[in-house]
N, C-alpha and C positions, 0 to 999 in steps of 0.2 A: 458387457462392458461397453460395446458399440452404442447400444440403445440409451443408456444412462450416463455415461461419461460427460458429454457436455452440458446436460442439464445440471448434472453434479457439480460440475465445475462452476456453472453460473451461479448456483445457490450458494455453493462455499465461499466464492468471493464475496458475494453480496452479504453473507452472515458475518465473515470477517471485517468487512469495512464498515458495516453499519455498527456491529457491536463494538469494535475497537474506537471507531469514529465518535460514538456516543458518550463513551467515557470521558473523552477529552474536554468537551464545554461543562460536563458535570463535575470536573476536577478529580476524576476517579483513576485515571489513567496512569499506569506505573511509567509509561513512556513520557508523561508530563514534563519531568525535570529536563530530560534530554531534549525535548522538543523546544523548551524555553531557553535553554542554554544555546541551542542552535540558532534561534531567531532573536536572540537578544542584541545583536549589532544592528536590526532593521528598525530605522527610526519612526517609521509612521505609526506603528502601534505597540502597547506593552505587550511583553510575552504571554500574558495571560489572554489578551485578546487574540492573539495570533494563534495560540492554543485552540481556542474556540473555533476560529475561522478553519483551521486545519482539520478539526473534528467534523464540522459540517460539511466540508470538501470531502472527506473520506465517506461520509453518509450518501453524499451524492454519488459517488463512485460506486458504492455497493448498490444503490437502487439502480443506476443506469447497466450494471452487469446483469440485472435480470432477465433483459429481453434480447435478442439478435437486433432488432431494431434500433436499440439505443447502446447497442456495444461499442460504436465508434465513439460516441460521446464518453462512454466509461474509459475507453483506452486514451482519449486526449486527455481527460481530466488526471488519470493514473500517470501518464507520462510527465505532466506537469509536477505532480504530487512526489514522484520518485526522484527527481532532481534534489528536492530538498530533503528527503528522505536519506539520501545517500552524502549528504553534505557533513554530517558530523564525523565521516570517516576522515575527511580533510582537515576539517576546522577544530574538530576536538579529538585528536588521535590519543590524548592522555586519559579519554573517557572509553574510547572504542577500542583501544589496543591495550595489551598488558604491557608494563613497563619494561621498555628494553627490548620488546618483540613486535615493533611496528614493521610491517604490515602483515605479518603471518600468523598471529597469536591473538586474535580478537577476545575482548571481554565479551561478557552476556550480551550488553548493549550493541558490541559489534556484530556478535551473531544475529542478534535481532535484525539489524539492519540488513546484512549479508544476505538473509534468508529471502529478502525481497527479491532476489534474482529468480526465485521460483514463482513468485506472484507475477512478475514481468512475463516469464516463460508461458504461464497460464493464459494471461491476457493475450499474448501472440496467438495460443491455440484458439481461443474465443474469436478473435480477430479474423482467423482463417475460415470462420463459419459465416461471417457477415455477407459475403456475396455469393457463398457456395455452402448451403446448409450442410450440416452434419450428415453422414449417410443414413440411409433410410432405417428406421426403425421396425421393419418388417421381420425381424429375426433371421435374415438371410445374411 
C-alpha cells in the first residue's frame, strides 16, 4: 500500500475528473441538469456554455493530478471548482435534500455533491507529497 497508494490516488483522480469532465461538453453527463440549474443565474454565458467550460475545467484538473510537479495546479483548480460544486446545497435545497429534511437527508444529487469531501481529502493527501515525496518504494 505504501508503494502504490499515492500513484493509485493520482491515477484515480485523473480518471474520475477526465471521464466525468468529458461527458459535460458532450452533453452526456447525468450531472448536466444540476450544473445548468446551478449556473442559470450567471449572466455571462448560457447554461450549456457553462456546462462545457466546467467540463473542460475538470479535464484540466484530472490531467494536472497525474504528476507531483503539477499537483499544485490541480489543487488550485480543484479548490475553485469545489466552490461551485457545493453551491447547489445552498441554492437548490429542493433538489439536493429530501422534502422537509434539510440538511440531514440528502437526495441522490445531494449525496453526489457531499461525496466530494472525499475528493478534497484525497487532494490534500497528494498536496502533502508536493514538497516531501511519498515514502520510499523500496519495500521497507
